[in-house]
ZATILUM-616869 format. One record per residue: residue in one letter; x, y, z of N, C-alpha, C, O, CB in turn. Coordinates in steps of 0.05 Angstrom, whole numbers, plus 5000, padded with zeros to 4 digits. Glycine has a CB too. Example, Ala and Ser with C-alpha at 12.3 -4.5 7.8 and 13.67 -1.06 7.14 Angstrom:
A526448865156524649105156526449345156528549345169522649115181/S525749555142527349795143525850015157526850235161528249885114/
! end
This chain:
X501849825003500249934993501650225000503550245015497549855002/X500650444987502650654989503150855012501551035014502250804968/X505150845028505251035044504751315046505051465027506751015047/X503851415073502651675071502051785055503251935040503351815077/X498951705056497251735036494451735058493251525059497651475010/X493851875069491251805091488951835071488951885048490752035120/X486851775090484551745076483152055079483452205098482651485088/X481752095055480852415052483152615047483252815061479352525078/X484852555028487452665029487052885002485652834982490152415027/X488753165007488253274997488353234962488553004953489053405009/X488153444946488953364911491553324909492553134896488353614887/X493053504921496253504915497353264922498853144906497853714929/X496853174944497652924955496752714940498252524934496852884981/X493752724931492852484915494852484895495452264883489752494904/X495952694889496752734857499752614865500352394856496653104842/X500952724876503952554881503452244893504852054886506052734909/X501952234906501351874908500251794876501551624864498051774937/X498651874866498451714838500951784816500651724792495351804824/X502951894826505151944805507151724820508551584805506452294802/X507251694844508351484864507151194846508851094831506851524903/X504851094846503750934845504950754812505750514808501051054851/X504650954798505550824762508950874772510250684765504151094722/X510551064786512751044774514050804786516150714778514251274775/X512150684809513450484824512250134811513249914814512650554859/X509850244796509950004779511449974758511849744749507849964770/X512750224745514450234722517250124732518249964716514750534710/X518450164750520550114758520749834768522749704769521150294774/X518549764775518449444770518649314748520249124745516449344778/X517249384732516649274699519349304694520249094685514549464675/X521449534699523849534686526349384699528649394689524349814683/X525749204724526949014735526648674718528248494716525749044764/X523548704709522148454708523348404670523248174661518048494719/X523848554657522548524633525548644613526448864617519248734632/X526748464594528948624585529548864572527648994565529648524575/X531348934569531649354567529849414548528049574551535049544553/X530449224523528649354499526049334500524349484489529149264475/X525649084514522849064521521349274534519349384523522648864535/X522149334555521349584566521849834560520249984572521849574584/X523449944547523450174529522050154511520150314515525550244518/X521750044492519249964472516650044483515450254478519149644467/X516049874496512249844504512250024528510950234528510849474516/X514149904554512050134579512850434574511250624576513050064620/X515850474566516750744577514750894565513251034579519850844570/X514250884535513451124525509651184535508151354526514051104489/X509050994557506751014561506151254577507551334596505850794570/X503951364567502651564593501251464609499851274604501051784588/X501451624633499151444659497451714663498451944666501151284699/X494851644663493351764686491551624712489751454709491751914673/X492151714731491251554756489351734766489851964772493651474777/X486551604770484051764785484251764800485651584808481851734787/X483151974823483852174845483251964865484751984885482152464848/X481251744866480651574881482351304881482151104895478251564877/X484551384856485951074859484950804848486050584849486151014887/X481750874832479950634829481250524799481250284794476150734827/X482350704783483150664764486050784743485851024740481150694758/X487150724737488950764718488550724691487950484686490750644724/X488850914666488550944650491250974635492851144643486951084650/X491650864620494950834602494150904576492350784564496750494600/X495851164562494951234541496951064522499050964531494851534538/X496051034492498250774478498550974449496751114440496350334471/X500150974442500951114418499351094394498951294380503451054411/X497950754384496650734364495250394372495550314395498750784337/X494050254354491850074354495049874357495349814381488950064322/X496149814347497949654343499949564372500749344378499349784322/X500249794385501449724403499849734428500949674448503449854404/X496749814429495749774447494549494450494049414473494449954448/X493949314424493249054419495248924431494448774448492948974392/X497948934426501048814444500448864471500048674487504148994438/X500349114478500649154505498948984521499748834539500249424510/X496549024515493948844525494548584529493948484551491648834507/X496148374499496148104514498448134523498348024545495747834499/X500448214521503048064530503548294565504248194587506448114496/X503048534561503448614595501148784603501748974617506248804602/X498248714596496648894625495648664651494548724672492949084613/X496348384642495348204668497648274689496848314712495147834661/X500348304683502448304700501948664706501648714730505648174685/X501848824694501149194708498749164729498749314748499949474679/X496949004726494949074739495148894770493948954791492449024720/X497048634765497348544795499748744808500448694831498248194798/X501048954794503648984803501849314822502449434842506749004771/X499849344804499049624814496649564836495749754848498149834788/X495749324840493649184861496049214890495649334911492448764850/X498649064882500748924903501049244918500349284941504248754885/X502149434903503749744913501049834920501449884944505549974886/X498449894914496050074925495749874945496849954965493050154905/X494849644947493149494963491049414968490249294988493249514975/X489449534938487349404937486949484902488349634887484949484961/X484249314897483749244872483949524856482949714868481049084869/X485149584826485849794812484849724781486049594764489049854817/X483049804780482449724742484349884735485550064747479049824724/X484549774709486949834679485049934660482849834660488749504663/X485550134642484750144612486650264602488150424613482150274603/X486650184576488750274559486950374534485050264523491150024553/X488650664528486250774504489050884487491350904496483251084515/X488050964462489251074444489351354447487451514446488351014422/X492251414452493051754457491551914434491251814412496751824456/X490852174441490152344418492552554408494752554419487552504426/X491852684390494452774381495452914398497852884402494652904358/X494153104413495153264436494653074465492253094471493453574436/X495552974477495752654498495852864530497553024535499952374492/X493252784548493152954569496653024582498652924571491052784591/X496653184605498753304611500353024622498952864633498053554631/X503652944620504052684634505252684659507352794666505652514619/X502752494676502852544692506152424715507352514733500252504696/X506152214701508252034709510451934695510951704703507151834715/X512452024670514551914664515451654668517651664678515752034671/X514651354664516251284683518951304696519451314720516051124681/X520751314674523551404681524751624664523451694644525351164679/X527051734668528351944657529051754635528151534630530752104673/X531251954619532451734595534651614606536251784612533451874566/X535351404610537551224619539451274610539251304585537350974616/X542251334622544451394607545551194597547451254583546051524619/X544950874602547050704592545650454572543650314578548850594619/X546850444555545950194546542150134539540649944540546950024571/X542050404531538550354527537850374491538350564476536450674546/X536550114482535550074461533850294451532850434468534349874463/X533450354425531450544411528750324416529150094423532450624372/X525750434412524250324407523850124382524250224360523150474411/X523249944382522749814354520649914336520049834313522049554357/X519750074348518450224318518050534333517850574357514550044302/X517950744309518151124311516951114325514651034325517351354291/X518551234350516651434369516551714364516851804342517451434399/X516051904388515252154376518052264378520052194389512852324392/X517552484362519752644352521952774374524352834371518352864336/X520152794393521652954426523252754431525452844436519453024458/X523352454432524652324446527252154429528651984441522752184461/X527452244397529352064383530652374366529152574363527651764361/X533252374355533552544344533352534305533652344290535952604357/X532852724300532552744275534752914258535553134263530052844272/X535652744236538052964216536653164206534353234212539552824187/X538353294187538153484173538053414145537953574126540053654180/X538153174144539153084110535752874107535152644111543652804106/X533753204096531753114084529552964106527852794099532952934064/X529753064130527553034160528552704163526952584177522953104155/X530652544152531952284159531952244188533352374204534752264149/X529752004197529451914227531951834236532351614224527451674232/X534051894252536751744259534951504272535251264265539251924282/X533051584294532751374317535051374343535751184357532951104301/X535751614345538551604362536451734385534451884381542051814350/X537351664407536151804432539152014438541451934437535151524463/X538252304443539552504446540852494477542652654483537652724439/X540152354490540752334523543952174527545452164547537852104540/X544052084504546651834507548651984487548251974462545751434495/X550452094495552952244487554752094502554051934519553252554493/X557652164495559752144509560352334534561752254553561452164492/X559052634533558752694563557452544580558752554601557652894567/X555252394582553552334596554551994600553151844614550652404584/X556951904589558251634591560451654612562451794609559651534562/X559751504636561851474659564751304645564451094633560251284689/X566851404649568651294636570651204657571451334676569651484615/X571250974653573250844673574350614650573550604627571450704707/X576750404662578650224658576850004636577649914614579750114689/X574049934651572449744643572149824609572349654591569449744661/X571750114603570250164576572450364559571950374535566850334583/X574450494567576750604560577450564527577550744510578850494579/X577850374525578150294492576750264481577150314457579050124482/X573950164488571650174468570750504461569850594440568849994484/X571550694490570051044483572551144459572051244437570151354521/X575151074470576851154447576351114424576351294407578851074447/X575850854420574850794389573050874369573150894345574250604387/X570150934397567651034384568651334380567951434359564650994404/X570351494400569951744386571451774366570251914349570351954401/X574151684358575551634340573351594312573351724291577451394349/X571651384318570251384297568051534288566851464268569651204297/X567351754304565051954306566352194302565052404303563251954334/X569152194297570752444294571852414266571952604251573052474318/X572652154260573452094221571251884218572051654222577251914208/X569451894214567751714200568751574173570151714159565351844194/X568151334164569151174138572551164133573451134110567751344111/X574151174154576351094157577550924176576250714180577351244157/X579550964188580450754216577450564225575150654222581551004248/X577950344235575850244255573450184239571150224247575050454278/X574150064213571350044199571049794196573149704187570850184173/X568849554200567549674228568249634246570449534249565549634235/X566849694266567849774296565449634310563049674313568250134304/X568049384319565449154326565249144364567449174375566548744309/X563549114376563649274406561149064418558749074415562649704406/X563548834434562348644446562148724476563448924484563648394441/X560348564495560748494521558148454529556248544516562248694537/X557648324552554948254570553148504571553448744565555648144602/X551048354582548448614577548748744602549148684625544748514572/X548448954587547649244608551049304620551649274643544849154642/X552949384598554849504605555649824592557549964598556549314602/X553749874575553750094559554749994530556350144519555650324571/X554149814520554549824486552850064468553750224453553349514473/X550150014476548350224461548650454471547850644456545650164460/X549350514490550450804508552650894478552051074462552950714551/X554750774476556750794468556450864437557451054425558150574476/X554350634424553650734398552150944386552251014362552750604389/X550751034405548351304407550151534399550151704381546751374443/X552351454428553851674426555251794402555052034398555351634441/X556851624384557651604366556451704339557651804320558051414369/X553851664342551351774320550952094328550752274311547851584325/X550852124359550052424370551952594361551152814354549752464401/X555152514360557152674358557652724327558552944321559352564372/X557152564310556952544280554552804273555253004261555852184270/X552052764281550252974278551353274282551153474268548052914296/X552453234305553253564320555153694298555253924291555353544355/X556553434290559153534279558153614247558753824236561853294282/X556253374232556253484208552653424212551653204216558553314181/X551253654210547553554217546853334182545453134181544354004217/X548053444163546253284142547753084135548153034111545353434117/X549052894160549552634151547052454160545452504178552252534161/X547452254144544851994146545551784162546851584158544051824116/X543951904191544951594210542951494218541051634225546751604236/X542851204219540251034233542050874254544350784252538150794208/X540450884272540650634301538150494295536050604288540350774339/X538550214297536950064299538349754311540449654305535750074274/X536449674327536049444334536249184310534849164290533449474347/X538548984318538348734303535448694291534748744268539048504321/X533848594316530448464312529448684285528648614263527848524351/X529648914293528749124272529249084250527649074231529549354274/X532049034249533748984216531648754208530048794190537948844215/X531748534220529648264215527048294201526548164181528748164242/X525248494214522848624215522648724190520848644175522648824236/X524548924181524949074159525748874135524948934113527049304165/X527248654139526748464122524948314107524848274082527348354130/X523148234131521348064131518648264112517448164093520747954165/X518348464118515648684106517848694080516948544063514649084129/X519448784074520248834047520348594027519848664004522948954047/X520848294033520648074032516648034021515947993998521947974061/X514848054042513348094038510948234019509048144008513948104050/X512048464021511748754009512548813971511748963953514148954031/X514648573974515548573947517048913943516649053923512648503925/X518748983967518749333965522749293971523549393992516049574001/X524349193960526949093966528049343953530249403962527948793955/X527149503937528249713930528749923941530750063937527649753915/X526550003958526150183978527750094003529350264011523250213983/X527649924014529249724025532649794026533949874045528749474007/X533149754005535849784001536650123997538750224005536649603974/X534350273981535250583978536150614009538250734015532450843966/X534550514029534550654051536450624071537050774089532650634060/X537450354063540050244081542150284068544050314084540149944087/X542750304047545650254023546550594023548850664018544250093978/X544550784028544651094023546051224053546751464055541151224017/X546051044073547151144096549751244099551551164085546950984112/X549951374115553351524127554751344149557151294152552851874146/X552751264164552851084184550850944196548651044200553951174200/X551450714202549750454210550250444236552650444241550550174195/X548350444260549750294287547750164284545550244275550450414316/X548549904294546749664296547849454325549949334329546949494263/X545149454341545049304360545049064361543748974342543749354369/X546148874379546348544380545548354359543748194355544848454400/X548048464346548148274321547547974318546847864297550548294314/X547947844344547547634348544547474342544247234338548347644370/X542247714342540047564338539547554306537247494297537647684354/X541947624288541747484257541947224257541547114236543747574237/X542647044281543346694280541546654260539846834256542646484310/X541446384243539146264233537346414216535146324211537846164252/X538046584210536246844188538046894159539147094150536247214208/X537746644150539346624128538346854105539946874087539246314118/X536146994103535447194084535547414098535047604082533047164071/X535847504122536347734129540147834135541348054135534447734153/X541147454143544647584142545247624109547247764104547447294157/X543847514086544347594063543947984057545248164047542347394047/X541447944069541548234061543248434078544048624065538848334061/X543948424106544948574113548448574101549548794100544248544139/X550048344093551548284078552148424062554548494058551148134072/X549748504045549448654011550148934032551949094026545248653987/X548448954055549149274059551749384070552749594064547349384077/X552549224085555549184097556849294079557749524080556648894102/X557149044052558249144032558749464009560649604003557448984025/X555649454003554749754000556549954006558250063992552449824016/X555649984037556750184052559650274061560550504064555550144070/X561150004064564350074059565050104031566950254024566349834071/X563849984015564350123977564450413984566750513982561150063948/X562450563992562550783990562750984014561851214018560750813977/X564850754034566150954055565351024078566751144094566451154047/X561850904084560651024098561950764125563550574126557251084086/X560350894142562150684171559650544180557450644179563950904204/X560250264192558250164206559050074242561249954245557449914186/X557950104259558450054282556149834293553749844288558650324296/X557549664306555349364307556649354344558649454353556548944276/X554649214356554549134376553248774385551148654378553349354385/X554948704399554348384402554648334430555948494444556548174385/X553148054443553647914467557047794465558247774487551247674470/X557947754448560347544440561347804417560548014406559147144423/X564147584422566847654395565547524375563847344375570547504398/X566847684351565547564322565547304316563847194302566647674299/X568647164331568146864316566746714343566346474342571646664302/X566246854364563946674379560646644379558946574396564346734403/X560546764347557446834335556546564336558346424329557146984302/X554446424342552746194325551146184305548946294305551346094337/X552046034285549746074264549646334246547746404233547046074279/X552246474248552746634229553546584211555046394217553646774232/X553746634185555846584159558046714160558346964162554746654133/X560246474159562546504161563746784139565746924145563546224155/X562546814123563347084104562847294126564547384140561147154074/X560347344127559347584148560947614171561447844178556447534160/X562347354188563847374210566347414207567747464227563647204224/X567347394180570147504167569947754164571847904168571147394140/X567647854157566348234152566748334184568548494189561648274141/X565348244204565048354228567248334243567248434266562948274240/X569248204234572048154242574848324230577048324241572347874234/X574048474204576248594192576348874202578049024191576048574161/X574748994221575649184228577149254254579549194253574149294226/X576549354271576849294303574749214322572349294324577949524315/X576049044336573148954354574949004383577349014383571448544348/X573249034407573549184426571249064446568849044440573549484416/X572149014468570748844494570449234517571849434522574248474513/X567249134525567549284545566949044567565648844566565649564544/X568449164584568048984616565549054643564749284647571149044633/X564848884654563849014675565149204687567649204686563148874690/X563849394702565549694710567249584736566649384749563150004720/X569149744740570549624769568749834787566749954781574749664773/X570749824817568849934836568550234833566250324836569849864863/X570650394825570750714826568950784807567250964810573450844821/X569350624782567150714762563650614768561950724754568150564733/X562950434785560750384790560050614815557650624820560650084795/X561050744826560850924851559851134831557451204829564051004872/X562351254815560651514797559451454782559151654769561651704783/X558051264770555051174755553351294771552351514769554250844754/X552951084794551451194818549951404820547651444813552951254835/X552251604834553051864838552152074817550952274824555751854840/X552752004792551452114768548452064765546652224770552751994744/X548351844758545351844762543451894773541151934764544651734762/X544251894799542651944817541652324811539352414813544351854847/X543752434804543752694804541952784784540252964786546152794801/X542652554759540352674729537652634747535852754735540152414691/X536752544766534452414780533552634805531652624820535552084793/X535252784802534853024829535452884847534252974867531853174837/X536252754851536852604875539852614884541552574866536052324870/X540752674911543852644920543252324933541352214944545252944946/X546252254925547351944939548852004950550152164936548451704925/X549751964979552051974996554151814987553551574986551451895021/X556651874981559351744973558451524984557551364969562151854983/X558551465016558051235025556451045024556650815033558051245039/X554351165010551650945006552450804973551850584964547851165005/X553951034962555150984929556550734930556250524918557351224916/X558850834956559850574953559050214962559749984956561850644962/X557150374982556150064992553849904965553549664961553950135028/X553050054955551149964934553449824912553149604903549150254919/X555449984908557749864883558549684891558549494876560350014875/X559649634924560449364927558749164934559548954946562149354944/X555749214927553448964931553548894898553548664890549649084945/X553649074887552048994854554849134836556049354835547849234846/X555048874824558648874815557848774776559348854758561348504841/X555448624771555748594743555348684728556048544709555248484736/X554248914720553649134703551449434708550049474727552848994682/X551649564688550849884693547249844702545949984718551350114657/X546449594687544749624683542849554717540949664728544549484658/X544249364724543149254755544449484776543649484799544548904764/X546449684767546049834781543850094779543050214799548249874781/X542850154754541150354753538950184773537850304792540350454721/X538349924766535649804780536049854811534149914825535049444772/X538649804822538749804848538150144862537050194884541649664855/X539450354839538650584845535950664851535150804870539350714828/X534150524828530950574823529750574853528550734867529250314802/X530750264858529750074883530450314906528650324923531949714888/X532250484910533250594939532050774939530650804959535950674946/X531751034913530851204903527251214910526151404920531851164876/X525750934900523050924910522950914936521751084949521650724900/X524450644950523350644976523950914997522650955017524350404987/X526051064987526051354997523951504995523351615015527651484987/X522551534974520951754972518351564985516951704999520751914939/X517551284983515151234997515351195029513351165042513950984984/X518151185044518251205060518851505076519051535100519351025061/X519251725053520051965068522851935087523352055107517552045086/X524451705073527051805101529351815079529251675058527951485135/X531952035087533452155081535351825062535051605073534452355108/X536751825042538251585029540651575054542051765060539651664993/X540751295067543151225076543850965070542350845055543451275102/X545750865080547350545077544750405090543850215078550950455098/X543850465106541550295132539350275111538750045104540150515168/X537750535098536150525081536250335056534350215047535950735076/X538950345046539550165021539949955029538749805013541550205004/X541049815048541049555053537649425061537149185058543349525079/X535649625072532849535067531949525039530549345031531149705081/X532549695027531149764997531349514982529549414969532650024979/X534549414984535849134963536748884980538648734982539049224943/X533548934996534748675022534348385005535948195005532148645058/X532148414993531548124967534548114958535847914965528948204932/X535948314943537348234928540248184938542148084927537048384909/X539948284962543148204978543047914986544747734985543848405011/X540747904993539347585008540947394988542947254992534847525005/X539047444957540047244936542647204935543646974931539347304911/X544447474940547247504926549247324957551247184956548347944918/X547847404976549547214997548946894996550846745001549047325028/X547046804992546346584987547146424968548046194973544646594985/X547046534944548246424921551146424915551946214907547246524901/X552746614916555046654912557046614939557046804955555046904899/X558546404944560846504970563346274947562946154926559846345019/X565546314963568346204957567745984948568545924926570346164977/X565845784967565545434955565045464935566545424916563545214965/X562545544933561145634906563145644878563645514857559845964911/X563645814889565445884861567845694856569145724835566746214862/X568645494876570645334875569045064859569644964838571945304905/X567645024872565744834855565344834824565644634809563144884865/X564645124816563345164798565845164776565445064754561545394802/X568445284784570945334762571445014766571844924744574045594772/X571444824787572244644786571444494760573144444743571844564808/X568644434758566844354745567544454717568744304701564344424757/X566844674711567444834689570444644677570144454662567945184700/X573044724686575044634673575844324679578144264673576944814678/X574444144688573943804690575943824708577443644702574443574661/X576843944728578443814754577143794784574743844786580843994758/X578143734801576543674827576743854838578544004833577143484844/X574443924862573944174879577744184893579244374894570644104908/X578143834905580643894918582544014905583444234913581743694928/X583043954892585044134869585144404880587444494878583744154834/X583244594892582944864894584544934910585945144907580744944900/X584544714934586544834963588044544964587844384983584544945001/X589044524945591344284945594244434941594144674938590744064917/X596344324942599644474936600144414910602044494897602544344955/X598144244899599544154861600044434843599344644852596543924835/X601144414824602244674815601644604780602344784765606044734827/X600544394768601344414744599344444726597344314728602744234737/X599844674702598344864697595544824694593945014695599144974679/X594944624690591744484683589644544710587144544710592244074679/X591444594735590244644764591444864766589745044766590744434790/X593644964768594445234772592145494762591345664777597245254755/X591545464736590445694726587745694733586845904741590745724698/X586345494732583745474741583645604776582045784784582945134737/X584945514787585145604817586045884821586045994843587145434833/X587146034790587646194796584846414783584346644790590446194790/X583846294767581546394759579346424781577746614781580746244738/X579446224799577146184824578246414841576346554849577245854844/X580446504849581746664865579946924864578447004881584646684857/X581147064829580247234821576947274821575947494827581547234803/X575347034812571947084820571747094853570347254865569746804807/X572746954859572547074887572747264903571447314922573247004897/X575647454890575247764901573547934889572948134902577447924900/X572147874859570947984845568248014855567048224855571247884825/X567047764866563447674867563447684897561247774904562247314853/X565247624918564447584946566247854959567947974948565247254959/X564947894992566048154996568848035021569848155040563148415010/X569447775012571347665027574847885012575347964989571047245020/X576647915041578748015036581147765029580747525031579148185060/X583447895020584747695005585947545021586747325014586547774987/X586247645050586747375071584847155077585446935087587347475099/X582347225069580847095075580246865059579746635065579347215080/X580247005030580746855009582846635004582446424992580947014992/X585146715016587446555014587646295035589146105030589846745019/X586046315056585846175077583745925066583645695075584946375102/X582346015049579945875039581445675016580245455013577546105026/X583245705004585145564987587545494992589745534982585545674969/X586545335017588845155029590545305044592845235045590645025009/X589645495056591545695076593945885057595945995068593545445100/X593345905031596246105019595646405031593846525043596446144976/X598146445020598646795032596646995020595146905002601946945022/X596447215027594847465016596147514985594747554965595247755038/X599447534984600247574965599947414940600147514918602047624972/X599347134948598546954922596747064914596647134890597846684925/X594347114932591247154915591747334906590447344884588447174927/X593547614911593447784894595047784867594547934848593747964906/X596947604868598047634849596647424819597347454795600747594860/X595147264827592747164812590447314804589247264783591646984825/X589847514822587947674813588847874800587047954785586547754830/X590547994797591848134776592548054755592148184734593548234781/X593747804755594647664734591647554716591547514692596947414747/X589847514730587547444714586447734701585747784678585047294734/X586647854719584848184709586848274690586048494680584248464737/X588648214684590548334665590148244637589748374616593348264673/X590547934642589847754616586947764598586747774573589947454627/X584747764619582947874613582348044594580847974576582547934626/X583648304596583648464577584748414548583948534528584748624586/X586948204548588448114526587347934509587047924484590648004533/X586747764533585547474517582747434508581747374530585847224536/X581247424496579147394483577247184502574947194511579947304455/X579546964502578246644496577346704536575346624548581746264482/X578946804544579046734574576546964579574646924595582546784591/X576947184565573947334575571947264574570447324592573147524566/X570847084548568946924549568746794571566946854587568846784531/X570546604575570046354598568946504626567546434645573346164606/X570346754621569746834658566747024656565347094675573147114677/X566247074625563647194627561546974629559347054638563047384603/X561846714622560046484621560046414657558046404670561446204597/X562746374668562846234697561846564716561546534741567146064706/X561646734710560247004736556546944716554747024731562547544728/X555746854696553246844697552246634704549846604706552346914678/X554146424708553046124720553046194753551246064764555545804711/X554046294765554846374781552146614800551546624824557546464769/X551346724783549246944789547246844779545246984782549747224780/X547046624765544546514767542546604741540246524739543346594796/
! end
């Protein structure tokens, strides 16, 4: 139930609570849904909450979106509204008029990291438009190099992206950026497009998710409009395409993307792509495409280090007109390690908890707001669990983790397990050393530094570590 709303509340109080009701619902959906789904279907919704909270009306852009949201999301939205308010809330979906009612509560302000553009065109106010004949770029203007927090994890990728934005069509073509979910790949590609348009407004720039490219190929095939399709894609100055792993097993799509790829490179246009894995790790993608992906520059984005996570939290809180004390940011950053998206989700929970309970943000409040997340982490990730997972992965015995054996087939997995123990738990170096057969903390420190350095240089090791981290985090 919404705290702080007494019976017979004044209209202003009811408005504030109505704002909080939809805000809380949207924030929970942001945690549950993949980023692209949330930004495509939920984020653009305009909500109006009745003064007595008996009904929430959601204004949708068109009939297609209305039908899809009703079929896919309305049941869960109703459940969340009832859970948050404490009583049944009627849900109504309606198509927005050209001039929608005042937006009572935008679910979230523009997210600064890794936010795919919606799969359909959205309001002009939410995307950039180049001057090249009113060409829609589908860029999010909030995602720039200035709003991207830089750190060791993304420094090389950021430098390459800035070079492309400054001199497109030359070096690093194509630029292939890979890494796990929520690390800032999409932010980076939007930043490239926004920088190019700022410098050269007449450029034809297009940001698109791979799923939308697939959809465009299907439509062109059904409608026999491949000439228009080719004119659209082959005439670009810069193509930014997210998650190319979605092309797997789609032969016609791969054929058309190959053609577009060749056409763009021939006219010295630039292509920037993202994926969850490096080019040769892509499954069910034609070899000739993989070789094209790998022909320019391939760079990884890693999970952010502690200081970078702290900076992201503080900057993001400020962008939402809130202050996060540094000690709270460090507490959250030490407990949420995997990616920026999870950091932002944790921040949303803390700020919502603070608003609902009318309390200042503190470590204790953060602990309460994140108790479910912290409980899951503490239960799932321990040094013993890491040792067993790594031993299983590399097909050695768990006992080898704390034995004195030193052949490479055992020493290497042991070092990887030490590295993961330092990254994923709160244990100190001496504590980790004790759990690895009473080893000195300097041995653990050497292993951590060695694996961290090699992760930056050895693609295969980086992929193995991603797999192990995802396995441990469930």
